[in-house]
C-alpha positions as CSV (number, residue, x, y, z in Angstrom):
1,M,54.4,26.1,-123.1
2,A,51.7,25.5,-125.8
3,T,51.5,28.1,-128.6
4,L,48.0,29.2,-129.8
5,V,47.4,30.6,-133.3
6,T,44.3,32.8,-133.9
7,T,43.0,32.9,-137.5
8,P,40.1,35.3,-138.4
9,I,37.2,33.8,-140.3
10,K,36.6,37.0,-142.3
11,T,39.0,39.5,-143.8
12,F,38.2,42.5,-146.1
13,V,39.7,43.2,-149.4
14,S,40.0,46.7,-151.0
15,G,36.7,48.0,-152.3
16,E,34.6,45.4,-150.6
17,T,31.2,46.5,-149.2
18,V,30.9,46.4,-145.5
19,T,27.7,44.8,-144.2
20,P,26.4,43.8,-140.7
21,T,26.9,40.2,-141.5
22,K,30.5,40.7,-142.6
23,L,31.2,42.7,-139.4
24,N,29.8,39.8,-137.3
25,E,32.1,37.3,-139.2
26,L,35.0,39.6,-138.6
27,S,34.5,39.2,-134.8
28,Q,34.8,35.5,-135.1
29,S,38.0,33.5,-135.5
30,T,39.5,30.0,-135.1
31,V,42.1,29.1,-132.5
32,A,44.5,26.2,-133.0
33,L,47.5,24.7,-131.1
34,T,50.8,24.8,-132.9
35,A,52.0,21.2,-133.4
36,G,54.7,20.0,-131.0
37,T,54.3,22.9,-128.5
38,I,52.5,21.1,-125.6
39,V,54.9,20.2,-122.7
40,A,54.4,18.2,-119.6
41,A,53.7,21.3,-117.5
42,D,50.6,22.1,-119.8
43,I,48.9,18.8,-118.8
44,A,46.9,18.7,-115.6
45,S,47.6,16.0,-113.0
46,D,45.7,12.8,-113.7
47,A,44.4,14.2,-116.9
48,V,45.7,11.4,-119.1
49,T,43.5,8.4,-118.6
50,N,44.0,4.8,-119.6
51,A,41.6,5.3,-122.5
52,K,43.9,8.0,-123.9
53,I,47.0,5.7,-124.0
54,A,47.6,3.8,-127.2
55,S,48.0,0.1,-127.1
56,G,51.4,-1.4,-127.9
57,V,53.5,1.0,-125.7
58,D,57.0,-0.3,-125.6
59,A,58.0,-1.8,-122.2
60,S,61.3,0.1,-122.4
61,K,59.3,3.2,-121.5
62,L,58.6,1.8,-118.0
63,T,61.8,3.0,-116.3
64,T,60.5,3.8,-112.8
65,G,57.8,2.6,-110.4
66,T,56.7,-0.9,-109.4
67,L,54.9,-3.3,-111.8
68,P,51.8,-4.8,-110.1
69,A,52.1,-8.5,-109.5
70,D,48.9,-9.2,-111.5
71,R,50.5,-7.7,-114.6
72,I,53.3,-10.4,-114.6
73,G,52.3,-13.3,-116.8
74,S,52.3,-16.8,-115.4
75,G,55.7,-18.5,-116.1
76,S,57.1,-15.2,-117.5
77,I,60.0,-14.9,-115.0
78,T,62.8,-17.1,-116.2
79,A,65.6,-18.7,-114.2
80,A,68.0,-16.1,-115.7
81,K,66.1,-13.4,-113.8
82,V,66.2,-15.2,-110.4
83,A,68.9,-14.2,-107.9
84,D,71.7,-16.7,-106.9
85,G,70.6,-18.9,-104.1
86,A,66.9,-19.0,-105.1
87,V,65.1,-22.3,-105.7
88,V,64.4,-22.6,-109.4
89,Q,62.4,-25.9,-109.2
90,T,61.6,-28.7,-106.8
91,Q,61.1,-32.4,-107.6
92,F,59.8,-34.8,-105.0
93,E,59.2,-38.5,-104.5
94,S,57.7,-40.4,-101.5
95,K,57.1,-44.0,-100.5
96,S,54.8,-44.8,-97.6
97,A,54.2,-48.5,-98.3
98,H,55.8,-51.2,-96.2
99,E,58.4,-53.0,-98.4
100,T,60.9,-55.9,-98.0
101,L,64.2,-55.2,-99.8
102,T,66.9,-57.7,-100.4
103,H,70.3,-57.5,-102.0
104,S,73.2,-59.9,-102.8
105,T,76.1,-57.4,-103.0
106,H,77.5,-55.5,-100.0
107,W,79.5,-52.3,-100.0
108,G,82.8,-54.0,-99.7
109,G,83.6,-54.4,-96.0
110,A,86.6,-52.4,-94.7
111,S,87.4,-51.1,-98.2
112,S,84.0,-49.3,-98.1
113,E,85.5,-46.9,-95.6
114,T,88.1,-45.6,-98.2
115,S,86.6,-46.4,-101.6
116,L,83.6,-45.0,-103.4
117,P,80.6,-47.2,-103.1
118,A,79.6,-48.9,-106.3
119,S,76.2,-48.2,-107.8
120,T,75.7,-52.0,-108.4
121,A,75.9,-52.8,-104.7
122,G,72.9,-53.1,-102.4
123,V,69.3,-52.3,-103.5
124,E,67.7,-49.1,-104.6
125,V,65.2,-47.6,-102.2
126,I,64.0,-44.6,-104.0
127,S,64.9,-42.3,-106.9
128,K,63.9,-39.1,-108.7
129,A,65.0,-37.2,-111.8
130,I,65.5,-33.5,-112.3
131,Q,66.5,-31.5,-115.4
132,P,68.5,-28.4,-114.4
133,S,67.8,-25.2,-116.4
134,S,71.5,-24.2,-116.3
135,A,74.7,-26.1,-116.1
136,T,76.0,-23.8,-113.4
137,N,73.2,-24.4,-111.0
138,K,73.4,-26.7,-108.0
139,V,71.0,-29.5,-106.9
140,L,70.2,-29.7,-103.2
141,V,69.4,-33.4,-102.4
142,T,67.6,-34.2,-99.2
143,V,66.6,-37.8,-98.4
144,A,64.9,-39.5,-95.4
145,I,64.9,-43.3,-95.3
146,P,63.2,-45.3,-92.5
147,A,64.8,-48.8,-93.1
148,L,65.7,-51.5,-90.6
149,T,67.4,-54.9,-90.8
150,T,67.0,-58.1,-88.7
151,A,70.6,-59.3,-89.1
152,D,73.9,-58.4,-87.5
153,G,76.1,-56.0,-89.4
154,Y,76.0,-52.4,-90.2
155,M,73.7,-51.1,-92.9
156,R,74.8,-48.1,-94.9
157,M,72.8,-45.8,-97.2
158,V,74.4,-44.0,-100.2
159,V,73.1,-41.2,-102.4
160,F,74.0,-41.5,-106.1
161,R,73.9,-39.2,-109.1
162,G,73.5,-41.6,-111.9
163,T,76.2,-44.1,-111.0
164,T,78.4,-41.7,-109.0
165,A,78.2,-41.8,-105.2
166,I,77.9,-38.3,-103.8
167,Q,76.9,-38.8,-100.1
168,A,76.7,-41.6,-97.5
169,D,75.8,-42.1,-93.9
170,S,78.3,-43.5,-91.4
171,G,76.4,-46.8,-91.1
172,Y,74.4,-48.2,-88.2
173,S,72.9,-51.5,-86.9
174,I,69.4,-52.1,-85.7
175,N,67.4,-55.3,-85.3
176,A,63.9,-54.5,-86.7
177,D,62.2,-57.2,-84.6
178,T,63.7,-56.5,-81.1
179,L,64.8,-52.8,-81.8
180,T,67.7,-53.3,-79.4
181,R,70.8,-52.8,-81.6
182,S,73.0,-49.9,-80.9
183,G,73.0,-46.9,-83.2
184,W,69.3,-47.0,-84.0
185,S,68.4,-44.3,-86.5
186,M,65.0,-44.1,-88.0
187,P,64.8,-42.5,-90.4
188,T,68.3,-41.8,-91.7
189,T,68.5,-38.3,-93.2
190,L,71.1,-37.3,-95.7
191,T,71.7,-33.9,-97.4
192,V,74.1,-32.9,-100.1
193,L,74.6,-29.9,-102.4
194,D,75.6,-31.4,-105.7
195,S,77.0,-29.8,-108.9
196,P,75.7,-32.0,-111.8
197,N,77.2,-29.5,-114.4
198,T,74.5,-30.3,-117.0
199,T,71.1,-29.4,-118.3
200,S,70.2,-33.0,-119.1
201,S,67.8,-34.9,-117.0
202,T,69.7,-36.4,-114.1
203,T,68.5,-39.2,-111.8
204,Y,69.4,-39.2,-108.0
205,S,68.8,-42.4,-106.1
206,V,69.4,-43.9,-102.7
207,R,70.7,-47.4,-102.2
208,V,71.1,-49.5,-99.1
209,A,73.4,-52.4,-98.3
210,R,75.2,-54.2,-95.6
211,D,78.9,-53.4,-95.1
212,T,80.4,-56.9,-94.8
213,T,77.7,-59.6,-95.5
214,A,77.1,-60.5,-99.1
215,S,73.3,-60.7,-98.8
216,G,70.9,-58.8,-96.6
217,T,67.2,-58.0,-96.1
218,F,65.8,-54.6,-95.1
219,Y,62.4,-53.4,-94.2
220,L,61.2,-50.0,-95.4
221,N,58.8,-48.1,-93.3
222,G,58.4,-50.8,-90.7
223,T,59.6,-54.1,-89.2
224,S,59.9,-57.5,-90.8
225,S,56.2,-58.2,-90.1
226,A,54.3,-54.9,-90.3
227,Q,54.3,-51.2,-91.2
228,R,55.2,-48.9,-88.3
229,G,53.7,-45.5,-87.5
230,G,50.4,-46.1,-89.3
231,G,51.8,-44.8,-92.6
232,V,53.6,-41.8,-91.0
233,Y,57.0,-43.3,-91.8
234,K,57.9,-42.4,-95.4
235,A,60.9,-42.8,-97.6
236,Q,61.4,-39.4,-99.3
237,I,63.7,-37.7,-101.7
238,I,63.6,-34.0,-102.5
239,L,65.6,-32.4,-105.3
240,Q,65.8,-28.6,-105.4
241,E,67.6,-26.8,-108.2
242,I,69.5,-23.8,-106.7
243,K,70.4,-20.8,-108.9
244,A,74.2,-20.3,-109.1
245,S,76.0,-18.1,-111.6
């Protein structure tokens, strides 16, 4: 509880003459709070306003309650403060144009079933780079590729991190002109959760090639003669950095 000290304005000394004025002064006094004696119970609820709070109050004093969202600065929440499994960043690339793609190197025939596809085979369809904020984080790669071929033989799509194959489809055959081959898939969608183990910029790409025929031609987002779907068909690659401790 606060302590008050009363100090008279006027005091008499021995032999001093008493007058009405001096008597009036004797009835007056000053009252002061003793330093350091005010406690929380002495302060009325809601009595301390924002104007009475000094600037530069250390954030360590905020130990309870909820900080309003508008008091959090843009970009002030770092990846280190995000829970595992959260998306740290997203990179995206899309192609809607009708393209003719050709290649002169296939995946390797029967050996492609047991060997890692080479990054020099086939032709690149789409690519995108991402720079992880932590070497422990994962990258979720999602691709959708509408591509057809007019020749016999299975076409296969492979996702690469740099020159390393990390995901592939099982292969299918479809004639882009007659649309009668078995296994038609349009688009082909692939997803893989990758561990690049780096904070350097890393490029992910999708390549397509025939399994057994040395050369091949593919048509992106349409047939050999025209785009299909009025531009709705799109080759896409989405890279999402996922927080992982």
